[in-house]
Steps between C-alpha positions, in 0.01 A plus 500: 500500500592723211357424157703250303532728197620782719807297607579282199600635159272412214787329326521244777128423472530454123806281555307289747225437243730507198415152371129560530536823304721335236260207458192723474677727249616207287158334505334828398754552218444144374122546510542831316704324232240223468191721491656750260538224246292469182269242664368764739563837327458541125827648367469815294727606215566863414527668161585869478527768230583871490327716237540862392201676336546625142300673224255657744446849636377620835146635480478631855715561806585129507826381347500244221636246749205559732264460204665169409471388861130582522417319176696189595327491839155547347216255550470449122854364468456281807181353351679429171787322677257304719306386195802403289669292770175378659631622835177412677579134441876552527463654847253227596218739584151354495261723307212381714668673793305815587805726500692332219573830320645659814713189553614509137596868515683446828693204359585691182615810689716291734671324207527791255692811601520804270695795636693808395878495529711795622610552137149556355462150364240239594591163641268198478553207735289186469509207741345169401527131569576451129810695383372498139172661606685768700714575194210512255281712729754784486488511120120476507478799737732698271313398184164590654645834611618576145166391355297711743725803458478469121119507521507803731756695296345409164164629621663826605701525179200423283315778675794732434527382138128564447541848644797576274316361198202724574737796541662420162163504328411832665834644387442381145158662493645822645788509248261432209275785613798738514618393155149543362489853638838578342379363167185710532695820565741420219224430252271790587751769598819391332698482826741208489832608653472819701873570526588451132187672373566798727853529358374481142232768556750728673743458209221575251400820679861611523523458126197727465287204416146551603186331388163403617617139540799601713282720716257214547774254598656757735162551664444126531847456649424756765166340572578126478879492534498479884246217484715310248807540723305384802365198311851403384625524860211285617571245227867476607397454861232246407748297292751502786233380740380246245843339460554488876159341554563252218829397664322446834222307326740266320701449820189391693397269215844338503476444875164331453631243250844440652536200729714656772631321803426722799782374717860379487578188701843584637513197729322203345335229711639148514357161585634447850657165589514579873210563733467844656261401781526368759865575575573188698804617695306806616214280623744267678688792658180671617363176646827438682525856636137506611536163672820616672334819623186319620705235680702768685173672591361169628816446706456843655145411604604162637790641701284784631238253625769294670621803690145589604447147637826517698 
């Protein structure tokens, strides 16, 4: 005798067992609804924020968004959040448990998501059984990020400011030494302004004025004039460099004392009034679909065995 399933469409078999399938599916959906309730699964509430980095520069091949992401995901910020909200107790993790830290990190990472958006911002999502805690944790992560970044940048800027300050002092010493040399040449050799003195001596000679003093000044101009011109050029260059360095120094000092915010919250978090997990209708639908599929599979087995017996 030919196999039953070879001669009878599957639709007829399902129709034959339709009430069994319906009952199993309904029972599974009802159980899914019951066991997805708050008595069996702790509901989680979601708070979310989107932040753009500001007032920072990229110090490597990484973008400023990637730098923000790395800092927010750092162990230091996680430890600060864990301590402030006492998450060890909040997540009901026993510290006497041998692997309590691994469990804590796993729980934190599963409830806190920090990721980069396609538009070079950073989004923070926090799930928690308490909507207030989820909301406050986002601001704590952002505040800790700003605090840590301020420490990092201030250390770098202080180092830069110290360098510029040292450069300013070196420039001052250099300029003073050049001025002293000019004063020395002016006092000992009477060379003050090469261009004007050269014109005056030329005019005196053209007027048949000649004296031992003029000859001495003319000789000194030929001997020390190029040095005086070179010193004046060096002084101009040194002053230009001095003012540029002073501007950089004052800029770094301002950055050190300013209380910048290193991110703009473009989408602020809210205290959610609706749970985000579990999504009850999804649980019910999945339970019903799985039960329906398993019941059809069971029917196939049953019908196959019947045909084998016959």
